[in-house]
C-alpha positions, 0 to 999 in steps of 0.5 A, a space after each residue: 621556912 615553913 609557913 603554917 596554915 595560919 600564915 605564921 612563919 616557924 623557926 628554921 634552924 633556931 633563926 626566925 625567918 620573917 617573910 610574908 608569903 603572898 601566894 598568887 592565883 596566877 602560877 606564872 607570877 612570883 610571890 616575892 623577890 628574895 635577895 641572896 648570895 651564892 655562899 649563904 647556907 640559910 638562902 640555900 635552905 630557904 630556897 629548897 624549902 620554898 621549892 618543895 612547897 611549890 612557892 614561886 619566887 624571883 632570886 637576885 644574887 647581890 654578888 652579881 648585881 651591885 645595885 641589889 646589894 644597896 637595896 639589901 643594905 637599906 632594908 637591913 640598916 646598912 647590913 648585907 644580911 641575906 636572905 632578905 625580902 625588902 618589901 616586908 616591914 
């Protein structure tokens, strides 16, 4: 995902990624938490783009943390869709 200077997300491989990126003034704090899986291509691409732009984030793998899978399902109306940021409304 690439965020324009106005903060609007651009298209990523034909799929709109709707994340509000909140940049923190403190570099040690993460801007947001992203829920992922190890096999998700969209997750890998988004992580590499965020790293390239210097945007910090916490990653939670829902395969390794079953409680996190429930958070993702709640945010996506019962679906385990990743990448997910459940704090975006």
